[in-house]
Every structure is written in structure tokens, then in C-alpha cells.
N, C-alpha and C positions, 0 to 999 in steps of 0.2 A: 541409671544403667539401661533400663528398659527403653527410655526415650532415645538414648544413643543407639541402641540396637535397631530400633525402628528406622532411625535416620540412616544408619549404615545400609540397612536392607533396601531402603528407598533409593539411595544413591547407587547401589549395585544394580537395582532394576533399571534405573535411568541409563547407566553405562551399558547395560546389556541392550537396551533399546537403541542407544546411540550407535552401537556396533552392528546393528541389524542391517544386512544388505538390502532387504526389501524396504525397510524404513528409509534408508538413504535414497534409494531409487524413487520412492514416492515423494520425498522432499525435493529431489531434483525436478521431478515432474511438476511440483508446486511452483518452482521458479519459472518453468516453461509456461505454465498456465497463467501466471502473473504477467509474463511477457506478452502472451497472446491478448490478454485483456487490455493491456496498455496500448498495444497496436490498434485494437478496435477503438479504444477511447480517443487516441490521437486522430484516427481517421474520422470519427464522428465530429471532433472539434474542428478539423479542417473543413468538413462538410458544412458545419454551422457558419464558419467564417465566410464561406463562399455563397451562403444563402441557400444552400441545398437541404436545409433541415438536418436530419440525421439522428434525431432522438436525443436521449440523455447522454451527455458526455461524462459518464462515470461508470462504475462497475456494473450497476443494474442495467444501464443502456447496453454495455458490451455483452453482458450475459443474455440480454433479450435478443440481441442480434445473433448470438451464438445458438440460441434455442431455435431460431428460424431457419437455420441451415440444415441441409440433409445430414442426418445422423447427429443432429444437435443435442438430442436428449442423452445419447450415449456420451457425447463430449462433455455435457454438463455433469453427468455422474462421475466421469473421470476427474473433472475439475473439483468436485466435492471432496473426493478421496485425496487428491493431490494437495489441495490447499489446506485440508485438515491436517495432513501429514506434515506439511511445512510449518503450520502453526504450532503443532505439538513439538516439532523439532526445535523451534526457538524456545519453547517452554522447558524442554529437556536441557538445552544449553544453559538457560538461566539457572536451573537447579544445580548444574555441574560447574558453575562459574568458579575457576580456580584462583582468581586474583587475590593475593594475600592482603592487600590494602582494603580494609572494610568499607571505606567511603567509595573507592573506585568500584569495589565489588558490587555494592548495592546499586550504584548508579548504572553500571553496565547491566546488572540483572534487571533493573526496571526497564531499560531500553529493550532488552530481549523479550521480556514479558509483554511489553507494548506491541512489539512486532508480531509476536505469537497471537495476541488478541485480535490484531487487525486481520491477519490471515484467516483466523477462525471465524471472524465476522463475515468476511467475503465468502468463505466456504458455506456459511449459513445462508447467505443470499443465493449462492449457486444451488443449494439444496431446495430453496423455494422454487426456483425456475425449473429444476429437474423434476419436481413433483407436478409441474404443469401450472403452477400459480405464477404470480408476478410480484415484483417489489420495486419500490421507487426510493432510491437513496436520498433524493431531494426531499421527499415527503417525510421520510424517517428523520432526517436532520432537522427539518422545520418542526415536526411534532415533538422531538426530544428537546429542542430549544424552548418551545412553548411551555412544556412541562417544567423545565428547569427555571423559567422566569416566574413561575407561580410559587416557588418555595422560598423561604427566608434565605437571603444571601445568594439566591440564584443568579442575580445579575453579576455579582462579584465572581462567582464560580465560572460563569460563561465568559467573562472577560479574561480570567486566568486561562481557561481552556483555549480561547481564541489566540491569545498571545503565545501560549505554549505551542500551538500548531504553527504559528508564524516562525517561532524559533526553530522548530523541526524543519520547516521549509528552508530556513537559513542554513541549517546543518547540511541539508541535501545539496544546496548550492556550493557550500564550502567543500564538501566531499567531491563534488564534480569538478570544481575548479582546481583543487589540489591533488586530484587523482587518488585520494585516500581510499576510495572504494576498491582499489586493486589489492588492498591488504587481505581481502577475503576470497580472492580467486587466484588461480595459477594462470598468469598471463602468458599466452603462447609467444614463441619467438617469431621474429620477422613481421611481414605485412599483416598477418592475421592478428597479432598482438596489438599492432598500431590501430587497426580497425576496431577491436574490442575496446581499447582505451578511449578512442574518439567517441564511439557510441555511448559508453558509460559516462563520459564527461558531459556530453551534450544532454544525455538523458537525465542524469542526476540534477543538472541545473534546471531543466524544464520541469521536472517533478517538483523541485523545490519552489519554483515560481508558482506552480499550481497550488501546492500546499499552503504557501504564504497567502495566496488569494483566498483560500478557504478560511484560514484563520482570521483574516481581516473581516470577512463577511460575518463570522461569528461575533467578533468584537463589535461591529456595527449593529448587529441585531441586539446585543446587550445594551448598548448606549441608547438606541432608539426604542427599545422594548418592543421590537417588531420581529417575531420569529420567522416571518416570511423572508427576511433578509438572509437567513441561514439556510442556504439551499445546497450545501455540500459542494462536491467537485463540479457537478454540472453547472450550478449557478456561478461558481467561481470562474470557470473557464468562459462561460458566456458573458460574464461581466467584463472580461478583458476586452471584448469586442466594442464596449462602450467607451473605452479610453481613446485619446488621440492616437491615430495610427493603429487602432485596436484590431482591425481585421488582420493587418500584417503581423501584429503581436500574437494573435490567436493562431494564425497559421504556423508561425515559428514555434510556439509552444506545442501545438499539435504534432508538428514534425519532430520536436524534441521528445515527446511522449512515445512516438513510434520508435525513435532511436533507443529510448529506455527499454521499450518492449523487446527490441532486437538484442539489446545487451542482456536482458533477463534470459532470453533464449540461450545465449552463449553461456551465461552464468550457470544454467542448468547443468552444463557439462563441466565448467571450469571451477565451480564453487568448491572450497575446501571444507568438506564435511567430516 
């Protein structure tokens, strides 16, 4: 009975948080921040394709660029709070998952927890930059891979993780091609709705390709026992340039990530919270 009471109280607290207007506004700001970061990542990727350098084509590179702009520190602190709120929002949604089917319930709950963890991780990276320090997602990915390869069964775990990221990338591509992403937003009528759907479709497909490339690099790192192969989003995008017609592919993926960022900006307003 006591356990049930604690569970009921926790659910009530979660529902109170979910209904908070401030919490919802911060979560929407999180979508907008995620959109801005993707626009910056896409621009960096296009710069790399054109041979103009541009830094790391990942969240750390985007946050680094943001920190160098006038008022960048303030923007970074806003990003910290907004991304933290969005991460917590997904965790609250996972806790309140209403699906009656236990299998679907836990699968969907795992997805929501995963999304929440990703946004909390990005918020942590933003916090590092806001404090005046720096962080490299590529080095973090390589270091984590090296540590994983030293433990028993680490190679298997890395292969499973890599293939899992490839699958997630495939899900993104599917959602973009099938327009399933519109289930979570209120699509405007008329031309505005058409633009939002096009941006979302192109953006989801580009994000899926980028994630699949990340997963492939993790899998390659596992089979070659070389943690330097696992360089996260930055290495994955730059590896696309080494493919036949790679420069054109990287430009298109970069443009697609910008489209995804613009969609996220629209999602900040249109998301069903």
C-alpha cells in the first residue's frame, strides 16, 4: 500500500509538472534551441564540403560558434535551461506513458527516456561552454569507445550500440519519408503547413543519414579495435565527403540538417505538449 501511495504521489507530481505553463514554455524553447544547433551544424558541414573549414560539425562545434557570438554566454545559459527542460519533459512523458499494452508501453517509454537522456547530455555540453570551458564531442566519443573496448564483451556492446544507432537513423529516414513526424505537431493549414511538412521530411531524412553514418563508424571501430574511428557526428559527416560524389552528398546532408533545424524552430510553436 505504501509503495502504491508513493507511486501515486509521484505520478501526481509528474502530471502537475506536465501542466506547468512555464515548464511547457521552456520545453518549447528546447525545441527552438535544438533547431538553432542543427542550423549551425548544417552550416559547418557545408563549410567543410566547400573546403572552408568550419570546425566540428556536431553539437560541440555549434555551441562553440554560439559562444563566440555577441551575447553568446547569455544564449548558452538559455540553451542550458531550455535543453534541460526538454530532456526532463521527455522523462516526465515516459513516466506518464498511458499505453495499456505492456510491450508497447515499455518500448515507447524506452524511446522517450532515450530522447530525454540525449537532450540532457547536450544541455550538459552547453553548461560546459557557458562556464567558459570547452568540450569536444568527437574526443568524448573516441574516449568512451576506447574505454568500452577494454572491458570484457566491450566489442559486442559497441557493435550492438553501433547497429542500434543505425536502426535509429533508419527510423528517422522512415519518419521523414512517411511524414509520421506530423503526429506530434499541429500542422498549419495552407502553404505554411506544406512548408513545415517539406522541411520536416527533408530534415528527418538528413538527420537519419547522419545518425546512420555515426552508427557505422562505431561498428567499424568495434571490428577494427580502433577507437579513433568512432568520432561521433563530426567524424560521420566528414566521412561522407570521402565517398564518391561525397562533397555533393555532404552539401545535401548539411542543407538537410539546416532544414531539420528550421523544422525544429517551427516545432517549438506547433508541438503538442
